[in-house]
Wavefront OBJ file of the C-alpha trace (Angstrom):
o trace
v 0.000 0.000 0.000
v 1.317 3.494 -0.781
v 2.358 5.584 2.198
v 0.810 8.862 3.292
v 3.367 10.962 1.394
v 2.706 9.080 -1.846
v -1.055 9.467 -1.432
v -0.690 13.217 -0.839
v 1.531 13.617 -3.923
v -0.892 11.622 -6.069
v -3.864 13.602 -4.789
v -2.026 16.862 -5.528
v -1.511 15.909 -9.169
v -5.143 14.889 -9.455
v -6.338 18.215 -8.023
v -4.093 20.161 -10.409
v -5.492 18.359 -13.452
v -9.042 19.025 -12.287
v -8.594 22.586 -11.026
v -5.899 24.424 -13.010
v -7.766 24.183 -16.310
v -10.805 25.894 -14.749
v -8.938 28.875 -13.293
v -8.095 32.107 -15.149
v -4.933 31.480 -17.129
v -3.212 34.732 -16.130
v -3.781 34.003 -12.439
v -2.489 30.465 -12.810
v 0.579 31.671 -14.765
v 1.494 34.154 -12.004
v 1.095 31.463 -9.362
v 3.309 28.964 -11.182
v 5.919 31.656 -11.828
v 5.906 32.575 -8.122
v 6.724 29.009 -7.134
v 9.354 28.772 -9.881
v 11.092 31.868 -8.511
v 10.820 30.493 -4.973
v 12.517 27.230 -5.978
v 15.176 29.168 -7.895
v 16.006 31.385 -4.889
v 16.350 28.358 -2.611
v 18.954 26.842 -4.951
v 18.063 23.271 -4.081
v 19.713 20.198 -5.645
v 17.593 20.273 -8.807
v 18.353 23.947 -9.461
v 22.037 23.247 -8.858
v 21.900 20.404 -11.368
v 20.129 22.638 -13.888
v 22.884 25.225 -13.515
v 25.590 22.576 -13.862
v 24.002 21.547 -17.162
v 23.583 25.142 -18.332
v 27.269 25.860 -17.677
v 28.061 23.496 -20.555
v 25.572 25.252 -22.835
v 26.614 28.832 -22.044
v 30.328 28.071 -22.290
v 33.358 29.113 -20.242
v 32.916 32.834 -20.886
v 29.579 33.055 -19.049
v 29.799 34.620 -15.593
v 27.791 33.853 -12.477
v 25.204 36.558 -13.161
v 24.492 35.185 -16.620
v 24.181 31.660 -15.268
v 21.807 32.677 -12.485
v 19.672 34.700 -14.895
v 19.482 31.759 -17.290
v 18.615 29.272 -14.546
v 15.829 31.583 -13.356
v 14.458 31.747 -16.892
v 14.813 27.968 -17.056
v 12.786 27.437 -13.882
v 10.073 29.763 -15.184
v 10.030 27.852 -18.459
v 9.765 24.578 -16.539
v 6.859 26.019 -14.535
v 5.148 26.968 -17.792
v 5.513 23.368 -18.930
v 3.680 22.139 -15.824
v 1.009 24.816 -16.107
v 0.303 23.789 -19.685
v 0.320 20.087 -18.822
v -2.457 20.672 -16.323
v -4.400 22.889 -18.749
v -3.870 20.807 -21.872
v -6.844 18.418 -21.479
v -9.186 21.420 -21.530
v -7.414 23.333 -24.307
v -9.434 23.782 -27.519
v -7.792 21.986 -30.415
v -8.042 25.188 -32.491
v -5.785 27.027 -30.050
v -3.305 24.165 -29.997
v -3.064 24.045 -33.788
v -2.856 27.835 -34.182
v -0.253 28.177 -31.431
v 2.304 25.798 -32.960
v 4.927 27.580 -35.078
v 6.691 24.876 -37.113
v 10.041 25.196 -38.854
v 11.836 22.747 -41.112
v 10.832 20.201 -43.759
v 7.443 19.220 -42.337
v 5.937 18.547 -45.760
v 8.665 16.008 -46.449
v 7.977 14.287 -43.115
v 4.253 13.989 -43.729
v 4.905 12.762 -47.265
v 6.883 9.959 -45.616
v 3.808 9.051 -43.570
v 1.575 9.157 -46.623
v 3.918 6.639 -48.220
v 3.193 4.327 -45.243
v 6.746 4.557 -43.940
v 7.088 4.973 -40.203
v 8.724 7.985 -38.557
v 10.665 8.228 -35.311
v 10.682 11.778 -33.975
v 13.479 12.026 -31.396
v 13.401 14.959 -28.960
v 15.253 16.435 -25.982
v 13.491 17.612 -22.818
v 12.657 21.001 -24.334
v 9.570 23.191 -24.364
v 6.361 21.209 -23.982
v 6.785 17.743 -25.469
v 3.268 16.730 -24.399
v 1.844 19.695 -26.299
v 3.888 18.710 -29.342
v 2.618 15.146 -29.028
v -1.005 16.289 -28.977
v -0.303 18.522 -31.977
v 1.277 15.598 -33.829
v -1.743 13.398 -33.077
v -3.976 16.057 -34.640
v -1.666 16.575 -37.633
v -1.180 12.872 -38.302
v -4.892 12.118 -37.767
v -4.109 9.146 -35.562
v -2.366 7.965 -32.442
v 1.354 8.077 -31.849
v 3.367 5.680 -29.696
v 5.772 6.816 -27.012
v 7.722 5.507 -24.036
v 7.632 7.100 -20.594
v 9.770 6.718 -17.525
v 8.033 4.819 -14.721
v 7.559 7.422 -12.000
v 7.184 7.055 -8.261
v 4.694 6.950 -6.671
v 2.958 4.496 -8.986
v -0.326 6.410 -8.801
v 1.363 9.475 -10.353
v 2.723 7.326 -13.163
v -0.799 5.997 -13.763
v -2.141 9.553 -13.924
v 0.474 10.532 -16.511
v -0.337 7.479 -18.587
v -4.048 8.361 -18.476
v -3.250 12.001 -19.348
v -1.171 11.091 -22.393
v -3.584 8.418 -23.526
v -6.315 11.050 -23.309
v -4.300 13.110 -25.803
v -4.301 10.196 -28.249
v -0.941 8.634 -27.444
v -0.130 4.971 -26.977
v 2.040 4.917 -23.848
v 4.565 2.176 -23.076
v 6.626 2.023 -19.846
v 10.407 2.327 -20.159
v 10.870 -0.267 -17.409
v 8.887 -2.527 -15.129
v 7.039 -4.352 -17.901
v 7.493 -5.925 -21.305
v 10.287 -4.325 -23.332
v 8.721 -1.678 -25.574
v 11.142 -2.130 -28.491
v 9.119 -4.877 -30.183
v 5.832 -2.997 -29.932
v 7.399 0.180 -31.314
v 8.943 -1.777 -34.185
v 5.498 -3.152 -35.066
v 4.003 0.333 -35.106
v 6.781 1.657 -37.338
v 6.473 -1.195 -39.808
v 2.772 -0.322 -40.013
v 3.690 3.228 -41.046
v 2.946 4.885 -37.691
v 4.663 7.661 -35.714
v 6.844 7.009 -32.671
v 7.996 9.898 -30.459
v 10.956 9.323 -28.135
v 12.847 11.609 -25.771
v 16.529 10.741 -25.852
v 18.678 13.287 -24.021
v 18.765 11.454 -20.671
v 19.527 7.841 -19.817
v 16.565 6.495 -17.812
v 17.388 2.772 -17.969
v 21.098 2.653 -17.165
v 21.977 1.324 -20.601
v 22.433 4.627 -22.420
v 25.014 5.357 -25.101
v 27.863 7.795 -24.479
v 27.974 10.641 -27.001
v 29.815 13.930 -27.161
v 27.475 16.699 -26.040
v 28.580 20.308 -25.570
v 32.201 19.161 -25.556
v 31.755 16.431 -22.923
v 30.565 12.864 -22.722
v 26.872 12.470 -21.932
v 24.540 9.484 -21.768
v 21.603 9.353 -24.163
v 19.001 6.758 -25.025
v 19.860 5.151 -28.359
v 16.611 3.255 -28.939
v 15.478 5.687 -31.626
v 18.520 4.948 -33.807
v 18.241 1.214 -33.140
v 14.596 1.259 -34.218
v 15.426 3.127 -37.424
v 18.137 0.619 -38.205
v 15.860 -2.348 -37.470
v 12.692 -1.185 -39.228
v 13.786 1.196 -41.987
v 11.714 3.990 -40.442
v 12.857 7.596 -40.831
v 14.787 8.986 -37.850
v 14.042 12.704 -37.589
v 15.352 14.941 -34.764
v 13.134 17.660 -33.288
v 13.670 20.586 -30.897
v 10.964 22.562 -29.107
v 10.759 25.923 -27.367
v 8.277 28.399 -25.970
v 7.150 31.505 -27.836
v 5.356 34.384 -26.095
v 2.191 33.448 -27.979
v 2.655 29.721 -28.468
v 5.208 27.011 -29.131
v 8.054 26.630 -31.589
v 8.983 23.310 -33.128
v 11.803 22.631 -35.585
v 12.361 19.318 -37.279
v 15.554 18.327 -39.017
v 16.331 16.292 -42.061
v 16.144 12.529 -41.794
v 19.296 11.016 -40.308
v 20.397 8.240 -42.668
v 21.654 4.829 -41.643
v 25.422 4.696 -42.310
v 26.254 2.264 -45.112
v 29.228 0.734 -43.293
v 30.169 -0.476 -39.833
v 28.748 -2.814 -37.252
v 25.254 -2.284 -35.866
v 26.726 -0.671 -32.752
v 28.922 1.635 -34.828
v 25.989 2.653 -37.053
v 23.844 3.502 -34.029
v 26.680 5.541 -32.523
v 27.083 7.581 -35.726
v 23.342 8.286 -35.889
v 23.167 9.330 -32.236
v 26.094 11.714 -32.715
v 24.041 13.470 -35.386
v 21.036 13.554 -33.064
v 23.202 15.120 -30.356
v 24.489 17.796 -32.763
v 20.925 18.762 -33.681
v 19.947 18.916 -30.007
v 22.973 21.114 -29.285
v 21.972 23.628 -31.943
v 18.421 23.947 -30.631
v 19.439 24.116 -26.976
v 22.019 26.818 -27.690
v 19.302 28.924 -29.337
v 16.804 28.357 -26.498
v 18.799 27.318 -23.402
v 16.087 28.446 -20.990
v 13.691 25.889 -22.501
v 15.962 22.882 -21.891
v 14.301 21.405 -18.812
v 17.171 19.223 -17.689
v 17.124 19.136 -13.903
v 18.833 15.734 -13.781
v 22.422 14.675 -14.396
v 23.216 13.736 -17.992
v 26.957 14.363 -18.288
v 29.163 11.400 -17.448
v 31.416 13.383 -15.110
v 28.374 14.467 -13.070
v 26.958 10.948 -13.048
v 30.247 9.581 -11.748
v 30.407 12.216 -9.018
v 26.813 11.397 -8.075
v 27.579 7.683 -7.821
v 30.689 8.420 -5.771
v 28.763 10.682 -3.369
v 26.047 8.057 -2.964
v 28.622 5.351 -2.258
v 30.400 7.546 0.282
v 27.090 8.289 1.964
v 26.232 4.604 2.204
v 29.672 3.838 3.647
v 29.308 6.528 6.297
v 25.836 5.333 7.225
v 27.117 1.794 7.612
v 29.966 2.920 9.873
v 32.690 2.085 7.379
v 35.867 4.090 7.023
v 36.564 4.922 3.408
v 40.314 4.714 2.820
v 40.586 4.514 -0.962
v 39.069 6.241 -3.959
v 35.900 4.782 -5.386
v 35.614 3.748 -9.055
l 1 2 3 4 5 6 7 8 9 10 11 12 13 14 15 16 17 18 19 20 21 22 23 24 25 26 27 28 29 30 31 32 33 34 35 36 37 38 39 40 41 42 43 44 45 46 47 48 49 50 51 52 53 54 55 56 57 58 59 60 61 62 63 64 65 66 67 68 69 70 71 72 73 74 75 76 77 78 79 80 81 82 83 84 85 86 87 88 89 90 91 92 93 94 95 96 97 98 99 100 101 102 103 104 105 106 107 108 109 110 111 112 113 114 115 116 117 118 119 120 121 122 123 124 125 126 127 128 129 130 131 132 133 134 135 136 137 138 139 140 141 142 143 144 145 146 147 148 149 150 151 152 153 154 155 156 157 158 159 160 161 162 163 164 165 166 167 168 169 170 171 172 173 174 175 176 177 178 179 180 181 182 183 184 185 186 187 188 189 190 191 192 193 194 195 196 197 198 199 200 201 202 203 204 205 206 207 208 209 210 211 212 213 214 215 216 217 218 219 220 221 222 223 224 225 226 227 228 229 230 231 232 233 234 235 236 237 238 239 240 241 242 243 244 245 246 247 248 249 250 251 252 253 254 255 256 257 258 259 260 261 262 263 264 265 266 267 268 269 270 271 272 273 274 275 276 277 278 279 280 281 282 283 284 285 286 287 288 289 290 291 292 293 294 295 296 297 298 299 300 301 302 303 304 305 306 307 308 309 310 311 312 313 314 315 316 317 318 319 320 321 322
């Protein structure tokens, strides 16, 4: 049975989905921004992680004032994401369609669908990916398949699944159930759309790629699916506009003609990472990465956790940890 804390968290999400969409949008936006600024001023672990990620994006010439200003904008952008998530079920489809400002070869992508060839749209944690998914469902006139991280508490995960299914998505868990790769491959061979977020390793089996001059771990399932099924692998970046949402899609990333399967996937993911870099550099405040993605940070996190466990167990640590 879930504990009291889990029940309170689950109830809070449920109330937000029922209540936020009924309140005046300007009032709700001010409230969410207030809490974003409060979290930013407290500089908790997630804000510190966001700033550690943004340091790589802004580069070595950025000073502390620039970093703090960007992290504040990032927290406000993240709050806007949550506000829109809670309002999205009640949003008129006309506003959603009119508010999307697409860039890139969209006609070519939809011609691919009309030819009954599947598409894998691969995204970073930017802008509002749920909004983009709902827009894609409307544009493609059918459901899309996606994979989501299994959240804790379980009741919150169930609410997110119900929310995304209500938008027309087929939702598969990243872990804790049957492996989603086979189901996604079936959908792609049937000429469907699969949307995957790839800029953070959520399973522990991610691929190392160069990202903003460092090694980072990304999910490589999108490239593996393209290689396996012949579907088109197309990178996408998202951002917020004052009056809506920007979305840019890139050209299809081809399967390299040579190399082993592992080498081909690595080449494709390097191209995905380059496209992500370009979009994040243009809209760094809309990269909602409040978790560790860079290998050096992941290693420090594992080392800190191991040291903490050793101290709790009364052990004396006398040598460096791997």
